[in-house]
C-alpha positions, 0 to 999 in steps of 0.5 A: 904046340903051345908055341904056335898058339900065339903065333897064330893069334898074331897071325889072325891079328896081322890078317884082320888089321891088313883086311881093316886097312884095305876096307879103310883104303877102298873106302877113303878111295870111294869117297874121293871118287864121289867127292870129286864126282859130286863137285863136277856133275852136282855142284855140290860142296859150294853152297852158301856157308856161315861163320861165327860171330861174337854179337850174332852167333853166325853171319854168311860168308861174302861170295857166291855160293849156290841155294842148298835146296835148289843150287840156284846162285846166291850172291853174298855181298861184302857186308854180308848181306843177300845183295849184289854190291857193297852198300857203301855211303848212302847217296842222295835220293836213295832210300833203303829198305832193310828186310830182317828175318830168317831163311824166308827172308834171305831166300831159300830156294830163290834167286838173287833177284827173286827174294821178296826184298829184290821184288820190292825194290824193283816194283818201287823203282817201277814208279816214276820218281826220277829223283828217288832210287829204293834199295832192297836189302836182304839182312835174312840170315838161314836158321836166324831166330827171332831174338837174332833178327832183333840183334842184327837189326841193331848191328845194322843200325850201329854201323851205319847203314842208315836204313829208312824203312826196316821190315822185321819178318817173323822167323820160324827158328823159335827153337833158337831163341835162348841162343843168344843168352849164351855166355861164357863156355857155352856160348864158346862151345855153340861158336866152335860148332858153327866152325865145324859145320861150316868147314864140313858143309864144304864136303860134297859128300856131306852136303849131298847125304846130309843136306840132300838126302836126310834133309829131305827124308829124315832131317826135318822129321828128326828135327821136329822130334828133337828140337821144339820148334815152330816147323808146324806152327800149331804144335809148339808148346812153349813161347817167351811171348813176353821176352818177345814183345821187349825185343820188338820194343828194342827194335821199334826204339832203335828205329824210331832214334834214327828216324826210320820206319818199322814194318812188321811183317807176318809170314805164313807156314805152308797151308796155315790158315789161322791157328796163330803161333803165339809168337805170331800173334804177339806181333800183331798184338804189338802192332795194334798196341803200339801203332806199327805198321804191319803186312799179316800174310797169313790173313791175305792168303788165307783164301788163296791156292798156297800150292805155288806160293811155297817150295816147302812147309815154310819157304815161298816160292818166288811166285810167293816172294813176289807177292809179298813184295807187292803187299809191302809195296802197297803199305809203304805207299799207303803210309806216304813213304813214296817221295812221288806218286806213280803215273800209273800202277806198278806193273808186276815185274818177273824180269831179273836184274842185278844193278843195284837200286835199279828196277 
């Protein structure tokens, strides 16, 4: 009788492991079926991805992908900008306008032709300036902090892309400002996490569950609780405005060194009609103190119906992007940066065009 007890235990243990392996096999089969189905019927697993960069921490992968929110096509140029082609050397008569910022500037939920940088290119090229072609290039990157925006501006000038105008937009990812301070093992650990997300994001099942379902119902709520940020700009507790001011000074010095014009773009969150975040206020203070042109979208949209101007809490709709571009075009014109005057007011253009430097 005693000899049967260990045998019974071994039998039970064997049944347990057989059941476990069967369960895991069924689970893997279900995940494989879901992976294939989501790729074929849902276009998941094809979103724009990001890889580590020692200077900028992460940069977009060149090529054609899909927007994570709406699955509209997203083109990242070989230069890692949201632009249809590689820029190459600047040609005579070209005026390059770079927009630096976060996912708003990159164009979350907007088509390649629907970002405010692309709209700005069309609007300026609709003026009658036969010897000048404007390029509106989005250098915005998803989840960039204001500190990373400053770093990317420095890299663009150092790499010889020759911006004539640099639009520096407010970034809502203020909880990430200290990422650029990471050094040594801490910095390498962050870069490894970027690599991990790059590979995990290739999974359609991951994208559907985490980036789609959880983002919509859980992700943003958890982010607000776990990581202090400014998705609601009126609730953030800490803001290193002195550091931000120094970074703006660095960006301005770089622009002036290369004879480029810097324009600040103060962006609002959805339904923000006042109650400026300290970082937003710092941009306005800097513009006043340093005599830098500024486009304050918060002020200009405070009396507008904002429902059609946003797709979520901070990202503008394509109608919002077009209004931003119109205000930037008006600012550029007022600064005398138009090499020729328009024969008639520039129309509000909605039609698409993927041709670089063309209206």
